[in-house]
N, C-alpha and C positions, 0 to 999 in steps of 0.2 A: 241475116237481121244485124249483126253486128257492124258490118260494112256500111249498112243503111243508116245506123246511128251515127256513125263516125261521118259520113257525109253531110247528115243534117247538121252536126255540130259545126263542121266547116263552112257549110252554107250560110247558117246563122251568123257565125263570127264574120264572115265575109260582108254580108248584108249590112250589119251594124258598124263595121269598120268602115264603111264607105258614106254613112250618113252625114251630112253637113253638120258643122257645129251650131248649135242653137243658143244664141246669146242670152244670158241671164243679166237683168238689171235689177234684181232684188232677190232675196232669200229670207226664209222663214226660220225662226229658232222655236222649236217645240219639243215635247217630251215631258220629263220630270222637272217641269217648271210651273211656277204660279199661274203665269200668263204667257201665251204664246206671243211671238212679236214677228213682225215683218220689217226688214232692214233694206231700205232703198239706197240707191246711189246718193241721193240728196241727203239722207240721213247720215251716210258714211262719211260724207263731206264735212259733217258737224263736229267729228271727233278730230283730235290732233293728227295731223298728217306728218309722217316720218320719212326721211331720206333713207331709202334702204341701200341704195348703190347698185352695184352690178352683181349679178349672180351666174355661176357657171352650173348650168343644169347637167346633172349626171344621171346615169341609169343605176340599176341595182347593183351593178358590178363596180360602180365608181368610174364608168367610162363617160368621158366629155360628150354630150349631145348638142348643146347650143349656150349661148350666153344672152342673158337679158340684162339690158343696160338701163340706167337711170330709173330704178324701180323707186316709187313712192307708194306708201300705203298706210293703213290704220292697224294698230295692235288688234289681234283678235281677242285678248284679254280686256280690252277697253270696252269692246262691244258686249263681251259676255258679262262684265261686271255690272251691267244693268239688268241681268237676267235674274230674277228670283228664283232659286232652286227650291224644290220641294224636299227640305230638310228640316227636321225638327230641331237640329242643333249643328253649329258650325263642326263639331265632331265628325259629322257624316260627310263633310265636303271631300274628304279623302276617297270615298266611294264613287264620286262622280266623274264621268267621262263624256266626251264631246264627239259625236260622229259627224264628220262634215262630208257632205255628199254632193258630187257633181250632177248635172243632169243627164250624164251618161252613165251614172251608177257607180263612177269611181268613188271611193271614200277613203279618208284618212282619220285617224284617231288620236285625240289628245286626252291627257288626265287632267283633272282639276289641278292637282299638285304640280304637274309638268308645267301648266300655264301660269299659275299663280304662285308657285314656291320654289321655281328654278329660273335660272337664266335663259332657259329656252323660251320661256313666255314673254320675253322682251324682243324675240325674233321671229315670232309667228305673226305674219301680216296677211291682211285682206289687200291685195294690190289695187291700188286706184290709178296708178299711171305706170306705162312700161315703154321703154325706147322713145320718150316724149310724147306718147299717146295717150289720152285720157280713156279710162275704162269703158265708157260707153261707146267709144269708137273701135274697141278691140273685139275681134271675131270671138275670142274666148272670154271676154267681158269679165265677170267678177272671178277673180283668182286668188289662190292662197299659196304662200310659200312658208316653210320653216328654214330660215335662212342659216340657222346653226347646224342643220343636219349634214351629215358627211356625204350621203347619197342624197342630193337636194331634189331629185326628180321623184323619189318616193312618196314624198307628201307635198308635191307642187300639183294643185288641183285646179282644173279649168272649170268655168261655169258653174260657180258654186249655187246649188238650188236650195239646199237646207241644211241645218245643223240640229241633230237629234241629241238631246241631253238625256243621259242614262244615269241610274244609280245602280251599282253592282248590290245583288242581293245573292243570299246563299243559294237561292233557287237557279241563278243564272249558270 
């Protein structure tokens, strides 16, 4: 039975590893917010677009994987600043965190303080252009990066599908 379960695990992984990328052209923001929102490529283009430059993408060990050049994007905090949190007081903002999820299930997490109260927030981007190619022409379409991370691949997300806004409670 144990061998069969191991086989199923590897078969499941192999099947999903070979699925083609499904391009995303919009993402939702929902959770502990007063109103859910849908962010489209058109709405992303209404925000200030920043030159990010080139990023060397590394894995969890810090090993070089590839380089992305000529990145341009919108700050995540600019988008989230228009999201009204379900907080009775600004004192509660420190309890909020954002789970950014790709359509393959890969997720990265940022805290409210990290984005709005540290220099890191000035370097977390939704990518709108990479290697001279606009987001709607990229197979990985809406992507995110945290350009200040030491191991940049850990929070480099492809095909952003949604952002879940959560507030920590003692029950968590």
